[in-house]
C-alpha positions as CSV (number, residue, x, y, z in Angstrom):
1,M,-0.4,-134.1,119.0
2,N,-0.1,-137.9,118.8
3,W,3.5,-138.3,120.0
4,D,3.2,-142.1,119.9
5,F,2.8,-141.8,116.1
6,V,5.9,-139.7,115.9
7,Y,7.8,-142.3,118.1
8,D,6.7,-145.1,115.7
9,Q,8.0,-143.1,112.6
10,Y,11.6,-143.6,113.8
11,L,12.9,-147.2,113.5
12,V,15.9,-146.2,115.6
13,N,13.7,-146.5,118.7
14,K,13.6,-150.3,118.1
15,E,17.4,-150.4,118.3
16,M,18.5,-147.9,120.9
17,I,17.8,-144.7,122.7
18,W,19.3,-141.9,120.6
19,L,19.9,-138.7,122.6
20,N,22.5,-137.0,120.5
21,N,20.1,-135.1,118.3
22,C,22.1,-131.9,118.5
23,G,24.9,-133.9,116.9
24,T,23.1,-135.9,114.2
25,T,19.6,-137.2,113.8
26,P,18.3,-140.5,112.3
27,A,15.9,-140.7,109.4
28,G,12.2,-141.4,109.9
29,I,10.0,-143.6,107.8
30,H,8.6,-140.6,106.0
31,V,12.2,-140.0,104.7
32,T,12.9,-143.5,103.6
33,Q,9.6,-143.6,101.7
34,A,10.3,-140.3,100.0
35,M,13.8,-141.5,99.1
36,K,12.6,-144.8,97.7
37,A,10.0,-143.1,95.5
38,Y,12.7,-140.7,94.2
39,M,15.2,-143.5,93.6
40,D,12.7,-145.7,91.9
41,D,11.9,-142.9,89.4
42,Y,15.6,-142.1,89.0
43,A,16.3,-145.7,88.2
44,R,13.7,-145.6,85.5
45,M,14.2,-142.1,84.0
46,G,17.4,-140.6,85.4
47,V,17.5,-136.8,85.5
48,S,14.6,-136.7,83.0
49,M,12.3,-137.7,85.8
50,P,9.5,-135.2,86.4
51,L,10.6,-134.2,89.9
52,A,14.1,-133.2,88.6
53,Q,12.6,-131.0,85.9
54,T,11.0,-128.5,88.3
55,N,12.1,-126.4,91.2
56,D,9.5,-127.9,93.5
57,V,12.0,-129.5,95.9
58,P,14.3,-126.5,96.5
59,N,11.3,-124.2,96.6
60,A,9.6,-126.3,99.3
61,I,12.8,-126.4,101.4
62,K,13.4,-122.7,101.2
63,G,9.7,-121.8,101.6
64,I,9.3,-123.7,104.9
65,L,12.6,-122.3,106.3
66,A,11.8,-118.8,105.1
67,R,8.6,-118.8,107.1
68,E,10.4,-120.0,110.2
69,L,13.3,-117.5,109.9
70,H,11.1,-114.6,108.8
71,C,13.0,-113.9,105.6
72,D,12.4,-114.2,101.9
73,A,13.1,-117.5,100.2
74,D,15.4,-115.7,97.8
75,E,17.6,-114.9,100.7
76,L,18.3,-118.6,101.3
77,A,20.8,-120.9,99.5
78,I,21.1,-124.6,99.8
79,I,24.8,-125.5,100.5
80,H,26.6,-128.4,102.1
81,N,27.3,-127.5,105.7
82,T,27.9,-124.7,108.2
83,S,31.7,-124.6,107.5
84,E,31.0,-123.9,103.8
85,G,28.7,-121.1,104.6
86,M,31.0,-119.5,107.1
87,N,33.8,-119.7,104.6
88,F,31.7,-118.0,102.0
89,V,31.1,-115.2,104.4
90,S,34.6,-114.9,105.8
91,H,36.3,-115.0,102.4
92,G,33.7,-112.7,100.9
93,L,34.0,-109.8,103.4
94,S,36.3,-106.9,102.9
95,L,38.3,-106.2,106.1
96,R,41.4,-104.0,106.6
97,Q,44.5,-104.5,108.6
98,G,43.8,-103.6,112.2
99,D,40.1,-104.6,112.1
100,E,38.8,-107.0,114.7
101,I,36.7,-110.2,114.6
102,I,35.0,-111.6,117.8
103,L,34.3,-115.3,118.1
104,L,32.8,-117.4,120.9
105,E,34.7,-119.2,123.6
106,H,34.7,-123.0,123.2
107,E,33.0,-122.5,119.8
108,Y,32.4,-125.4,117.4
109,P,35.2,-125.5,114.9
110,S,32.8,-124.7,111.9
111,N,32.7,-121.1,113.2
112,V,36.4,-120.8,114.1
113,Y,38.6,-122.2,111.3
114,P,36.9,-120.3,108.5
115,W,38.1,-117.0,110.2
116,W,41.7,-118.0,110.8
117,H,43.0,-116.9,107.4
118,W,42.5,-113.3,108.5
119,K,45.3,-113.7,111.1
120,K,47.8,-113.6,108.3
121,K,46.3,-110.4,107.0
122,G,46.7,-108.3,110.2
123,I,43.2,-108.9,111.5
124,Q,42.9,-109.5,115.3
125,I,40.6,-112.3,116.4
126,K,39.2,-112.0,119.9
127,T,37.2,-114.5,121.9
128,A,34.1,-113.6,123.9
129,P,33.7,-115.6,127.2
130,V,30.6,-117.7,127.2
131,G,29.8,-116.8,130.8
132,E,27.2,-118.7,132.8
133,S,24.1,-116.9,131.6
134,P,23.1,-115.1,128.4
135,E,23.2,-111.8,130.4
136,E,26.7,-112.5,131.5
137,F,27.8,-113.3,128.0
138,L,26.3,-110.1,126.7
139,C,28.1,-108.1,129.4
140,G,31.4,-109.7,128.4
141,L,30.8,-109.1,124.7
142,K,30.1,-105.4,125.3
143,K,33.5,-105.0,127.0
144,L,35.3,-106.5,124.0
145,L,33.7,-104.2,121.4
146,T,35.8,-101.4,120.0
147,P,35.6,-99.0,117.0
148,K,37.8,-101.6,115.2
149,T,35.3,-104.4,115.6
150,K,33.9,-105.3,112.3
151,V,32.5,-108.8,112.8
152,V,30.8,-110.7,115.6
153,A,30.4,-114.4,114.7
154,V,28.8,-116.6,117.3
155,S,26.4,-119.5,117.6
156,A,22.7,-119.3,118.4
157,V,23.0,-122.0,121.1
158,H,26.3,-123.2,122.7
159,W,26.9,-126.7,121.5
160,C,28.4,-128.0,124.8
161,T,26.2,-126.4,127.4
162,G,23.0,-125.7,125.5
163,M,23.0,-122.0,126.6
164,P,21.0,-119.9,124.1
165,L,22.6,-116.6,123.3
166,P,20.6,-113.3,123.4
167,L,20.4,-112.9,119.6
168,E,18.2,-109.8,119.5
169,D,20.5,-108.0,122.0
170,I,23.6,-109.0,120.0
171,G,22.0,-107.9,116.8
172,L,21.1,-104.5,118.2
173,L,24.6,-104.0,119.5
174,C,26.1,-104.8,116.1
175,R,23.5,-102.8,114.1
176,D,24.1,-99.7,116.2
177,R,27.9,-100.0,115.8
178,G,28.0,-100.9,112.1
179,I,29.2,-104.5,112.9
180,D,28.4,-107.5,110.8
181,F,26.5,-110.1,113.0
182,V,27.3,-113.5,111.6
183,L,25.3,-116.4,113.1
184,D,26.2,-120.1,113.2
185,G,22.6,-121.3,113.4
186,A,23.4,-125.1,113.5
187,Q,22.4,-125.5,117.1
188,G,19.6,-123.0,116.9
189,V,17.4,-123.4,113.9
190,G,14.6,-125.7,114.8
191,L,15.3,-125.5,118.6
192,V,14.8,-121.8,119.3
193,P,12.9,-119.1,117.4
194,I,15.1,-117.1,115.2
195,D,13.8,-114.0,113.5
196,T,16.5,-112.9,111.0
197,K,15.1,-109.4,110.8
198,K,14.5,-108.7,114.5
199,C,17.9,-110.1,115.3
200,H,19.6,-108.0,112.6
201,I,21.5,-111.0,111.3
202,S,23.9,-110.0,108.6
203,Y,24.7,-113.6,107.5
204,M,23.9,-117.0,108.8
205,A,24.8,-120.6,108.0
206,F,23.5,-123.8,109.5
207,S,23.4,-127.6,109.0
208,A,20.4,-129.7,108.1
209,W,21.1,-132.8,110.2
210,K,20.6,-131.5,113.8
211,W,17.3,-130.1,115.0
212,L,15.9,-130.0,111.4
213,M,16.4,-133.8,111.1
214,G,17.9,-133.6,107.6
215,P,20.7,-135.5,105.9
216,L,24.4,-135.3,106.6
217,G,26.3,-133.1,104.1
218,L,23.5,-130.5,103.6
219,G,23.2,-127.0,104.9
220,M,21.7,-123.6,104.4
221,M,23.0,-120.1,104.0
222,Y,21.1,-116.9,104.7
223,V,22.2,-113.7,103.0
224,P,19.7,-110.7,103.2
225,K,19.1,-108.9,99.9
226,E,20.8,-105.7,101.1
227,N,24.0,-107.7,101.8
228,L,24.1,-109.9,98.8
229,N,26.5,-107.8,96.7
230,R,28.7,-107.0,99.8
231,L,30.1,-110.5,99.7
232,E,32.7,-111.2,97.1
233,L,31.9,-114.7,95.7
234,A,34.7,-117.0,96.8
235,F,33.7,-119.8,94.4
236,W,32.1,-119.5,91.0
237,G,30.4,-122.4,89.3
238,T,27.9,-123.3,86.6
239,N,24.9,-122.5,88.8
240,S,26.3,-119.2,90.1
241,V,25.4,-117.2,87.0
242,A,22.2,-115.9,85.5
243,D,20.5,-118.1,82.9
244,D,22.7,-121.0,84.1
245,K,21.0,-123.6,82.0
246,Q,22.5,-122.0,78.9
247,Y,26.1,-123.0,79.2
248,L,27.5,-120.9,76.3
249,P,28.4,-118.2,76.0
250,Y,30.0,-117.8,79.4
251,K,28.5,-115.1,81.6
252,A,29.8,-112.6,84.1
253,E,26.4,-111.8,85.6
254,L,25.6,-113.5,88.9
255,K,22.2,-114.6,90.0
256,T,20.3,-111.9,91.7
257,N,19.5,-114.0,94.8
258,A,21.3,-116.2,97.3
259,D,21.2,-119.1,94.8
260,R,24.5,-117.9,93.5
261,F,26.1,-119.7,96.5
262,T,24.6,-123.1,95.3
263,F,27.4,-122.9,92.8
264,S,27.4,-126.3,91.1
265,S,25.6,-129.6,90.6
266,E,23.4,-130.4,93.6
267,N,23.1,-133.6,95.5
268,Y,19.4,-134.0,94.7
269,N,19.1,-137.1,96.9
270,D,19.8,-135.0,100.0
271,W,17.4,-132.3,98.8
272,V,14.6,-134.9,98.6
273,Y,15.6,-136.2,102.1
274,F,15.6,-132.7,103.6
275,K,12.2,-131.8,102.0
276,A,10.6,-134.8,103.6
277,S,12.1,-134.0,107.0
278,L,11.0,-130.4,106.9
279,E,7.5,-131.2,105.7
280,F,7.2,-133.7,108.6
281,L,8.2,-131.1,111.1
282,D,6.0,-128.5,109.5
283,S,3.0,-130.9,109.7
284,I,3.6,-131.0,113.4
285,G,4.2,-127.3,113.6
286,F,7.6,-125.9,114.5
287,K,6.3,-124.3,117.6
288,N,4.9,-127.6,118.8
289,V,8.2,-129.3,117.9
290,M,10.2,-126.7,120.0
291,N,7.8,-127.0,122.9
292,R,8.0,-130.8,122.8
293,I,11.8,-130.8,122.8
294,L,11.7,-128.5,125.8
295,E,9.1,-130.6,127.6
296,L,11.3,-133.7,127.1
297,A,14.5,-131.9,128.2
298,N,12.8,-130.7,131.4
299,H,11.5,-134.2,132.1
300,L,15.1,-135.4,131.7
301,R,16.5,-132.7,134.0
302,E,14.1,-133.5,136.8
303,G,15.1,-137.1,136.6
304,L,18.8,-136.3,136.7
305,R,18.5,-134.0,139.6
306,S,16.6,-136.8,141.5
307,I,19.7,-139.1,141.3
308,G,22.2,-136.4,142.3
309,Y,23.4,-135.1,139.0
310,K,24.2,-131.4,138.5
311,V,22.5,-129.9,135.5
312,Y,24.4,-127.1,133.8
313,S,21.3,-125.3,132.5
314,D,20.2,-124.6,136.1
315,R,22.7,-121.8,135.9
316,F,20.5,-120.1,133.3
317,S,17.2,-121.6,134.3
318,S,15.1,-118.6,133.0
319,H,16.3,-119.4,129.4
320,A,14.8,-122.6,127.9
321,T,17.1,-125.1,126.1
322,G,16.7,-128.6,124.7
323,I,20.3,-129.5,125.4
324,V,20.9,-131.2,128.8
325,A,24.5,-131.1,130.0
326,C,25.1,-132.8,133.3
327,E,27.8,-134.1,135.6
328,K,28.2,-136.0,138.9
329,E,31.1,-135.6,141.3
330,G,33.5,-138.5,141.1
331,R,32.1,-139.8,137.8
332,S,34.0,-139.5,134.5
333,S,31.8,-138.2,131.7
334,T,33.8,-140.3,129.2
335,Q,33.3,-143.5,131.2
336,L,29.6,-142.7,131.6
337,V,29.0,-142.1,127.9
338,T,30.9,-145.3,127.1
339,S,28.9,-147.4,129.6
340,L,25.6,-146.0,128.3
341,K,26.6,-146.7,124.7
342,E,27.2,-150.4,125.7
343,Q,23.6,-150.4,126.8
344,K,22.4,-148.9,123.5
345,I,21.9,-145.4,124.9
346,V,23.7,-142.8,122.8
347,M,24.8,-139.3,123.9
348,A,27.9,-137.2,123.8
349,D,30.9,-136.3,126.0
350,R,31.5,-132.5,126.0
351,L,33.7,-130.3,128.3
352,A,33.8,-133.1,130.9
353,R,30.0,-133.3,131.0
354,V,27.5,-135.8,129.6
355,R,25.4,-134.0,126.9
356,M,22.0,-135.3,126.0
357,S,19.6,-133.8,123.5
358,P,16.1,-135.3,123.0
359,H,13.9,-134.7,119.9
360,V,10.2,-135.1,119.2
361,Y,10.5,-138.8,118.4
362,N,11.9,-139.6,121.8
363,S,9.5,-140.6,124.6
364,K,9.4,-139.8,128.3
365,A,9.6,-143.6,129.0
366,Q,13.0,-143.6,127.2
367,L,14.3,-140.7,129.3
368,E,13.1,-142.4,132.5
369,K,15.0,-145.5,131.5
370,V,18.2,-143.4,130.9
371,V,17.8,-142.0,134.4
372,D,17.3,-145.5,135.9
373,V,20.5,-146.7,134.1
374,L,22.5,-143.8,135.3
375,A,21.4,-144.4,138.8
376,R,22.7,-147.9,138.7
377,I,26.1,-147.5,137.0
């Protein structure tokens, strides 16, 4: 793969070194070109433009993701963000007083707040310790499971440390006990392989703007066909029902696929953006993308170790991750992140560690510069 070409596709590289890709990602030239073409046509023809008269854009988005997630395109819905998807799931499930939900320690809020309404309804919410390895996490999770456990809702990869969770093992545990396995895939999809069927995922939501390099304010929801009618629809809108282009008479029949969750007028601009991003990644090959991210992350780890930084992922070194969390005794992570930002190097401060996350458009030369700067500040 010509990684120099990928590097040149991202104008952000002329301005700064962006290493917060598990937070948000910048747009590439392929995106700005697609958006310009769309907006030019929209300016001339509005919604009567040819692109808006077909399902080509949403079908392309769902088709690419369906191949990567090993599911049917009809099991995917385009939504706005992870929180929205988690709320659809949480408010759609039927739980009884005394049931239990298990969440993840230090979890991102998108997979915490959507579950809190159950506290007022007599549902106990437990927290599974992250542990320092996927094996340790799994051991801790097993100890928390009881006959009352009805939902396990965790992330694919921990957003602060980069530790990937053992999804297939969790899925088997849940399947064998009749527990719904709900996955926050925001930090996982595009970084680690996720097979929805092998992992026995009951429901999943994820954002577009992290490893998938899509726009802010767009996300996806996965609902397998066998679970579609198990979720009570929390929000109904024009697009939820069958034959939705015929507005009258009103209808009580919902769409027979996950599109019922795309319940109202879409932000088509974002769909065009996301399609361009996914097609670019698909042209590289998602496996190549994942391998390149890991290659860059490993290069960064080696450099950090050479200047005396402790790398958190060394605690689970047999499990690959693209998120590099590090620390150095006597150095404040907040001060380090601030100092780096002043030198146009962007990363994040998480759990008193510096968190870095390279993507395919970054270069090894950029990472070596980061290590050089850290060695001098």
